[in-house]
Steps between C-alpha positions, in 0.01 A plus 500: 500500500220255569634158598248220487420340834554133575311251290385325817138587580475523879123534537169528318514876555829523313364277226191720462712815473674346198176448308395765247158523339522564126253660262374358174366176642843369594551280805680653800879483479736398782806726515859454618488128562757268341349251257692180433403440138635145476561359850776246559472214751843582650803726461649291219159467330526119496228374272400855403601775263831663582685807366182707451623797295414728205157599636254726316140593579188641331151582635211370290228710665413245768819311588876520457688271263861423593751323275848385598775245445580218742661157512325181611605205713873587506507540122740756357261586218261792538129496423271799447199502729188712537272546800211733583406645837212706635526837671504321835809304394313172462587272208243503218703301245776279646844516337498329161794425268467667159808389307503181294821553299815330630769707668524783753198734498573834666415874515123487449283808460127537442227735387120491515275637226165674540315167478699349786716277281848445645811466284817369665834504312839374612844399371598134462860384465502154342863447607627426150699820453550655159309794359147380574501334844309793656138539393195690626206275582152607604158374605162653569276443800146592597410676824378164634840342436437291190812486279475552126634233268673172573849651501682830507552699180827645370517868410663564162554873487498645151743717304472600132190283468665182624487314833832471683616175658821606676529573873217691667456601868190661651508804729145636517143434389223757448136490392313722256157517336599268213727250675828489689855631461809300595824694542847357535830452322586286199792391286480594134747438218550871430635585847801395705314505834149470640242749375186613683155452347128522577280253314125550476316173547136481382244368746469191284780375278865567427664839432435639153683835516866584553609565856579854606878532518790733428781296344855600596738249351791568736321618817348273763141560613294390801339481754171607345143569607177567311157644574187600309409864560183695419367478143659153478851645456786259559780639715820301520794598723841337478853541625777542244876472544730294721671792678331830589168371361199712420126427471311544174125490432357368173146427392193626319552830321870528583707512182821469701537394864487779758787532748317481834796467736849595374667320793226253594477123522255218586182670374145406595215674316130499590190688387134564569251724320642807677877471469802291403773475762855368479711380794872438461826505692757776476808464713375392841154650454167397357341766282142521376410708194180593322551380142144548374669705227828307457682785329417734793602302808407648840688361801254459788727391778823345618459227762767368734716754678740238637654176379460329166138486386402278210249258338206745482151372411192718443125435525269773366202604714259581213525871584841582353692412817667177605644285774872430486691212656881478487807357671763673712823303515614374841808308388590231250168386352286594803251786475250694703157530334355852474179646360389851410193677362535690174236771463359599159704735280435859599477432875703736718666208679564206269622239750326414829462211745854366462530203733719199564318169470787263577829560678787266590582229415323619188380365168720328239562686176191385309288802406189570711148529359203733548142533376227755577181394676287811567558856619823500702511120542769296324624142515877447512715188501861391519713195578619455857754278673861517614620161375512422129313324347238509775322815386128545565263725308328747731211734419339789685214744447610851596360852505705781343327827570492749214450791740 
């Protein structure tokens, strides 16, 4: 077990030992130092943004974009914010509010396409109740931080050629060669409970094709996660069932969904040109499987030999492997933060470099985030703080050796 040393840098020598030179023209990266992504003036965040939760991150080739929810000036309403930092942890784009629609804006996720365009999507609750108070909103940003449009847009996922207006909630965003994919859950007239979906969103304009889904009128679905694999194939993983759930995979070329985890829950799917990997929980463990061929699932590893491990998030390394960040329950809603390296399918040892990043008092139960930088370098983030609602979003560049 590799436990990260104190965040306090005692000398220039220590600071220098945390700096890694990267190939490909990238700036040096500073490792294992806590980054306060949205500093507060005091413990109660008077005059600042409080309750910083729901963080997600993505690397755009030069800097790291981070999106999250937070309240402002003692307000009880959440905004969605985006910020961008360099590999030295310095702010490149200060936090900016993205939402314009009234209500609570929560659970953002983001993806970055090959041109560096950023799409951020989140769920807004307008507070009116009924069957359409929850809606997915989204906005685009450039690498420099300019925001597209004067206001956020509403995603109308499609079914049987028609846009749906009932409740929607976002759970993941992915990028592909021809646009983005937003995955989540939605309410539809034909079902008694929420159904999972993945809606392809063209780079410019509204959806024109039906969302990928697997309607089950009497069975609940969600959480869900989507990715775009090699040859522009959509892969969409979702949890089905209220008790003893399992994880199914739908998408391009799959006539019927493949059963990827007969006893799994909380799936997160990710892909690069080499492989498609799926992380999920099973009992108190986190499992990672190679689902490059969804009908022939190959379990790579089981992580977490003690306690209750949950909330897994993957970041592919562009070589068929990945970094994994997950929680290990301490008690109540408090969690340790752990990371592990997932080696490419076919490696003799699939899981290496398992390490604890945060111990007691732990992180609140808002899922962590991870994105790949280069080689064995990843950026991770989570919320921190022992007194609700005074949670702060923390980031850290780490090295997870694949050897």
